[in-house]
N, C-alpha and C positions, 0 to 999 in steps of 0.2 A: 270548824269550816273554813277553808282558805278562799279568800277574795281570789278571783281569777285576775291575772296581771293586768287583762285589757279593760278591768272594770275600776281599777285604782286610780285616783285624782293624780294630777301631777304631784302635788306635795306628798302623795303617799308612795308613789313611783321614787321620788328622791330618797325619801327617808328610808324606804325598805331597801332600795340598792345600797345605800350607805351602811344599814345594818347588817345586812347580809356580807358586805365585803368584811366587816369588822369580825363577823363570826366565822369568816374562813380564815382571817389571819389568825385568831384564837385557835381554830382547829388545826392549821399548819403548825403553829408553836407546840401544840399538844403531842401533834405526829413527830416532830422533832425530838421532843422530852422522851416520848416512849421508845424511839430509834435509839436514842443515847442509853435508856436503861436495856433494852435488848442487847445492844452492842455491848455493855458491861457483863450483863447477867446469863445471856442464853448461849448454850454451848452452839458450835458448829454442828456438831451432831444432831441436835434438835431444830435448828436454822434448816439445815440440808442443803447450806451452802458456806462458802469460806468466811462470809460477812454478812451483815445485814443489808447492804444494798443489793445483793443478788438475789435474798429472799424477797425484798420489798418489789424488785422488777417482776418477780415470778408471782408474786401474790395480789398485785394491784396492776394497774393500768399505766403505772409509772414508766418512764424511758429509764434506760440505765445512767444517762447523765444526769438525770432529776434524781434519781435513787442515790447516786454518790454524792450530788449536793446535798441532800437532807443528812447523810451521813456525816459528811464533812462537817456541816454546822452543828450538829448534835456533839461532834468529838470538840470542835472548837470553842463551843458556848461553855463547857466545861471549865474553861480556864478564863471565862470572861462574864462571871455571875452577874454583873450590873447590865451587859447586854442581854443577857438570857432575861433576865427580870423586864427589861423594856419589851421585849419579844412577847414573853409569857402574857405580859398585860396588856397587849395591843397598842403599847405606845410608839414602838419600831415596827417596820416591817421587815419579813424575813431577807428580803432582797438587801436592805439597807444593813442589816446586821452580817449579812454575808462579805458585803463591801468592806465593812469596817472590820470585820477577823481578817480578812485579805490583808489589809494594810497595817493591822496591828501584829499579824504572824510573819509578815515580810515587809517591812518598810522600805521605801525607796533607798537605793543607794545615795550617798551624799547627803543625807537630809541633817540639817543643821540642827547641833545640839540644843 
């Protein structure tokens, strides 16, 4: 039986909020990994869409921009296994990974060697 939120002590509130946030991060990482596999293995005919972003948008409550971000991360993380591992273990957030991938894939012009 789950304790009602209003019944939790301050310490329990803090601990539960941190634990749930960590769990959400791991679930987001899992979704990205699943979408990467869908992108590789599932045909357009089976998806019913030209790609996984359209399928995600139609089968979840995700916006098209969020679905496209997930697909971009799924594709980008394939080229950066260290970043993927950090996301999958909860050491790095999905948002941080997206920033790093953006920089790594298109570094600023005139960057010193």
